[in-house]
Residue, then its C-alpha position, 0 to 999 in steps of 0.5 A: x483516467x484515474x484521479x486522486x485528491x489529498x488535502x495535505x500540504x506536506x504529502x508525498x504526491x509523487x506517482x510511483x510505478x511498482x514493477x511486477x516481480x517474481x518472488x522466491x518460494x517461502x519469502x515474506x512480504x513486509x507490511x509497512x506503516x502508513x506515511x503520507x509526507x516525503x518520503x512515503x517510504x524508503x525501500x527497494x520496491x521502486x527506484x523512486x523509493x530509494x530517494x531518501x535524503x539519507x533517511x533509513x529504510x522504512x521498518x515493517x510492522x510485520x510480514x505476510x507470506x509472499x506470492x510467487x508473482x506480483x503484478x505491476x501497479x501505480x501508486x501515489x499517496x494511495x494505490x491507484x491501478x494495476x496492470x490488469x485495470x484493477x483500481x481503487x477510489x479512496x475516501x480518507x477519514x482522519x485517524x483521530x475521528x476513527x479513534x472515537x469509533x474504535x478506541x484503544x485498537x491497533x491495526x496491522x493493516x491500514x487501508x493503503x497497505x491492504x490495497x497494495x497487496x490486492x493490486x499486487x495479487x489480483x486481476x479482478x475487483x472481486x479478487x481484490x475485495x476477497x483478498x483484503x477481507x481475508x487478510x483483514x480477518x486474519 
């Protein structure tokens, strides 16, 4: 059993299935900005994300090289678990609180997007930690 709690009256709490996919060699994976309110994103990653109420597609912050095959996973406000049983528990801290620890920083990866990449690419927790660390270091 996997659970998640978000103290957010306007959060998009839909549970969304992201299917496994094969990708063309040389393709790039978009890195999306964090959003919790509806819709979390507007994209073609899942049929549920095409429900946009007329909103435009979510604009990526940038791109990283895509892998040939990505695994299926489930997500809500944060990624939950993939088809291989790799899952996350997450504790949220307000970005305003973070700014007091890291003033004047700009992050390319927010926790939820790093977790998504790990679930797409990893069959083990060890791989997930290594993948997120490598991406964040770069």
